[in-house]
N, C-alpha and C positions, 0 to 999 in steps of 0.2 A: 632252645631245646632241639637236639638232633633227631632226625627221623629214625625209626626202628628199621632193622635189617629185614631182608625178605624171609630169612629163616625164622626170625623171632615173630614176624607177622603170621607165618604159617603155624607156628606153635600155638600162638594165641587163638587163631581161628579154630584150631583143632580142640583146644581146651574150652573155649567159650563160643561154640557155634551159634547159640541163640543171640549173641550180641552182634556178630559180624554177618550172619545170614538170616536176618529178620524177614518174616513173611511180608507180602504186599499189604496185608491188612494192618500189621503193626507199623509199617513205614508210612502208609497213606491213610490210615484209619480216620484221623482227625479231619483231614481234608475231605475224604469221602463223606463223613458224617455231616460236615457243613454244607456240602453241595446237595446232599440228599434232603437236608432240612429246608434249604432254599427252594428246591424243586417242589417239595411238598407244600410249602407256603404259597408258591405260585399256582399250583393246582387248586388248592383250597380257595385262593382269591378268585379264580375263574369259576370253579364249581359252585360256589355259594354266591356268585354275582356281587362280590363286595363293592366293586367300583360303582355299578349302577345304584346299589343301595345307598352308598355315601352321597352320590350325586343327587338322588331323589329324596334325601332325608329332609325332614321339616326342621331345618336348623333355626329358622326364625321362631318357630313355636317352642323349640327346646330352650332358646334364649329367654323367652317369656317365662317358661316354667322355672328356669334357674333364678330369674329375678324374683319370682314369687317365693322362693325359699328365704330370702333375706329382706323382703320388703312386703308392703301390703297395699291393696288397691281399694280406695273408696269408689263405689260405683252407683251413683245416683242416676235415675232417669228423669230428665227434665221434660215433663209433658206439657204440651201446649193446650191451654183451656180455651173454650169458646169465648170467654169474656176478655181475652187478650192477656191473661196472666200465665206465668210459667211456674209450675209447682214441681218440687223435688219429691220423687218416690224412691224409697230405698228397698234393697233386697232384704231377705229374711235375716241375713247376717249383717245387720246395720251396725256401723261402727260408732254411731253417735246416739246420745239420748234424744228423746222426742223434744222438739223445739230448741235444740242446742244451737248456739251461735257458732258458725263455722267460718273461719277467717278466709278460706279460699273459695267459699260459695256464699255470695251475698246477694240479696234482692236489690233490684233497681226501683227507682221511683215510678217508672212506667209499667211495673208488673213483671219485667223481665228478670233475668239472672245474670250475674257476672261470675265466671269461673276463672280463677287465676292459676296459671301454670308457670311457676318460677317468677323471675323478676320482671321480665318484659313480655311474656306471652300470656294471652288470656282469650276467653270467649265472651262476647256480649250477645246473650241469647234473648230473642223475642220471637213470637209466633210468625212474624213476617219475614225476618231475616236473621242470620247469625253472622256477626262480625268476628272474624278471626284475626287476632293481632299476633304476628310473628316478627320478633325482633323490632318492634315498634311500627311495623307497616300493617295497614288494615286491608283485609281481603273479605269481601262481602259474599256470603253464600245465600242465595235466594231460596225462599221456601215457597213452593207452588203446590197445587193440588196433586200433581203427578209425582212430586218428590223434591229433593234438594238439588240445586245446581251450583257447581263450583264456578268461580269466576274465571274469565279468560286470562291466560298467562300465569296461572297460579303456580307457586313453587312445588317442589317434589313432595313436601310434607302434606299438601292438600291433594287428595285423589278422588276423582269421580268414580264411584263403584255402582253402576246401574242407577237406581233411583236414590242412592244415598251418597253422602260425601264423608270421607274419613280424613281426620286431621291427626297427624303424628307430632307430638311434642317431645319426643325422645323418652328419657327415663321418667320424666314428670307425668307422662300419661298420654292418653289419646281421646278422641271424641268421634262419635258416629252420628252424623246429622241426617235426620229423616224429615219427612213432611209433617209429622205429628209429635216428634220428640227428639231430644238429643241425649244419646247414651254416653255418659262421661265415665272415664276410668282415670282416677287421680292417684298417682303412686307416691308412696313415702317410704323411707328407710325404716327398718325395724318391724316389730310385730304389734299390730294394733290390739289394744285392750288385753295384753297378755296377762296382766295382774288382775284386773277387775273388768267386768263387762259393763255396758252402759246402764244397767239397772241397779248397779251397786252404789251405795252411798260413798264408796271410796273411789269411784270412777275418776280418772284423770290424775291420780297420785302415781308418782314414779317410785322406784325402789328406795331412794334416799328419804323421801317424805314418808314412806311406809315405815322405815326403821325409826324415824323421828316420832311417828305416831305410837309405835310400840312402846317406846321408852317415855312417852308423855304421861304425866299423871292424870290429866283430864280425860275423861271418857268421851269419845265422840258420840256413842249411842249409850244413853243412860241405862245402867243395869247390865251392860255387856263389857267385859274387859277388852281393851284394845287388841291384845294378843289374840283373844278368841275371835274378835270381829275380823281381824286380818286373815286368820286361818279360814274361817267360814266363808268369807267373801272370795278368797283365792280359790279354795276348793270348789266353791259353788259357782265358779265362772262358767256360765252356760255357753259362751262362745268357744272357749278353749277346752272345757271339760277336763280340768286337771285331775279331779277326783277319779273319774272314769279311766283316764289314761294311766294314772299311777296304779290304780287297781288292776288294770290289764297287764301292766308291767310286772307287778308282783305275781300275778297268775302265771306269767311266762317263766319267772324264776322258780316258782313252785313246781311247774311242769318239768323243768329241766332237772331240778333236784330230786323229786320223787321218782321220775323215770330212771335216772342214773342210779339212784340208791337201790331200787328194786332190781335193776339189771345186775348190779354188783352182787347182791345177795343171791340172786338166781344163778349167775355164772360161776360163782366161787366154788360150790361143791361139784358142779358138773365138769369143771376144768380138770379135777382130779381123775375123773373117768376118761377124759380125752388124752391125758398125758400117758405116753407109753411106758415111761419108767416108774409110774405110780401104779397104774392098773395094767396087769399082765395080759388081759384079754384083748387080743387084736380086733375081734369084731366090735367089742364095746368102744375101743378107741376110734375105730373107723366110723361107726354110727354116730357117735357124739360129735366128731369133727364135722361130719356131713350135716348134722343138725345145726351146728354153729354157722356153717356156710350158708345154709338155707335162710336162717334168720337175718344174717348180715347182707346177703345178696339182694334182698328186696329193699329198695331205698326207703328211708324214713318217710319221705313224702308219700310214697305209695301206701305204706302202712297207715299213715294219717288219713288218706282218702278212704281206705277200707274201713277203718274204725269209725270215721265220721258218718259213713252210711249206716253203720250198725248201731251206734250209740247217739247219733245226732251231734250237733255242734256243741263244743264245750271243752274243758281241760282234760276230761277222761280219754278221749281219742288221742290227744297229744301225749299224755303220759304213757298210754299203751304203745304208741308208735316209737317213742324213745326207748321204752323197755324192750320191745322186740328187737329193734336194730342193735342196741347196745349189748343185749344179752349175747348175740352172736359175735360181735366184735370183741367184747371183753372176754368171752369164753375162749376165743382163739388166742388172744394175747396172754391170758392167764395160763393156758395149756403150754404154750411155748416157753413161758418163764419156768414152769414146773419141770419141763423136760431139760432145762439147763441148770438145775440145782446141783450143788456139790453133794455127791453120794457119800462122802466120808461121814457126815453127820448122821445120815440115815443108817449106815452100817454100824456106827457106834451105838445108836439106840437099839438096833436089832441084837447086837452082841450082848446086851444086858437083859435080853428077854422081853423087851417092850412089845406091846400089841401093835398091830398095824395102825390103829387109830392114834396111839401114842407116838409112833414113829413119825407119822405125818404131822401131828400137832407140834412136836418139839424138835423134829429133825428137818422138816420141810417148811412149815408155815413161817417161822422166824426169818428164813432166807428170802422168801418171796413176798412177805407182807408189805414191805416198803414199796416194792414194784407194783403190787396190786393197788395199793392206795394211791400211788402216784398216777397210774393209768386211769383210775376212776376219777380222780380230780381233773385230769386233762379232759376226759370225756364230758364231765360236768360242765367245765368251762366251754367246751365246744357246743354242748347242747343248748346253752343259753342262746347262741346264735341260731341253731337249728330250730329251736322252739318258736322263734320269731317267724321263720319261713313256714313251718307246718301250721302255725296259727292262721296264716293267710288262706288256707284251704278249709277253714271251719273248725280247727282244733282249739280255738279260743286264744286268749292272750293278746298281747299288743300287736301281733302280726295281723289279726283280723281287723283291729282298729286302724292299723296303717293302711290296709287294703281299702277300707271304707273311705278314708280321707283321700286316697288317690282316685277312687271312683267318682268323687264329686267333681274332680278336675278344677276345683276352685280353692282347695284348702292345702296348697303346697307349703304354706308356712307352717301349718300343723304337721304336715309330713316331716318337714325339717326338724321340728320340735321333737317328734317321736324318734327320729333317726339319731339325734344328738343324745337323747335319753338312753337309747340302746347302746350307742358307742360308749357312753359314760359307764354304764353297767358292765359291759364287756371288758372295758379297761380295768375297772376295779376288781372284778373277779379273775381276770387274767393274772394280775399282779398277786392277788391273794393265793390263787392256785399255784403259781410259780414259787412263791415263798414257802408254802407248805411242802411242795414237792422237793424243793432244795433241802429243807430240813430233814425230810424222810430219807433221802438218798445220801445225806452227809455232805452236800455241796453248799457251803456257806459263802461262796464268792459273791 
């Protein structure tokens, strides 16, 4: 391809000056934007002390919390008695029934206890000393009146921490040896007693055996059908509190639905006052739009805190917070949709002498109704997530239950359970809302 002549180039420059004489912003705008973003990120990194925060982070503690999401810890305290015996004392969230035989915690003939960690590691516990077996080698931890003493030349897994000795067995757990007890944390994959708690007659059954029991003709408890027994024992699980958690989840869904529904009903007529092409009064347009701005400018969490102080904890503050926030947001969206309707249908209705109410009913509403319903469905879907957050500040629902589980700092498996339930519900309603919206706007792809 031959180069163009000088005269042709001048003619093109005269005809298309915006192509040949672009401003510096157009020529280097992308590069300037990238550089500005990088400079801003560097400023934010230094201003918020991101580097020291990452360096001082409790990453080991975070790793333990993460493990607690998908595993569970049995935590007996092996107390030393005056008679030379070692007894196991369990926390309030005991994972085993009373007098249960535990394969990894077995009594010794001399009154001591053996705690097994994996295939080769274990503890031999007596009030006089604790033998730590790591990869087949024995390390003796002496018990004195002043505390526990680690042996000389002990490996990195055995650490002297003031008057106590800690032993790390990796994922299998750890032990804290003192002069009057050994605090054991034994870790296992999965969630302990998720189906049934230790007080249940179905304790120890897994999901497969549960299904087998349901379809079995012989009743496990006379007078109670096996299906009813399984349902009652699962919902009545005092450790996992399935009934309470599912009830709080339903409360969250109701909060999101009722709050969004009330906001839709409230914002629908007010949007007609805010739309300039529907209501000719400019002061009415301006005041209504500023009213919508006020409602949506206050965050839903702030509204929830405000109403919680007024009504106390429960779903009413959550519904009110969603209602106030969504009324402003939906009112603004509805008004913008009304201002973009096709005026031909309105003019047609006016030409046959229809009243203003009839013009809006038959000339405007059919055009915007799919958009209105679509937006309300989207807000409903979003409010399911928002209701979880505002529940954590006292508005009820599963958010409050989630905050309580986090506050114990020991129920991270229950936190994972509730998070998975929330994700499942959000996924279901997201797909349901998307399908309905696609039908309404005529998009069946």
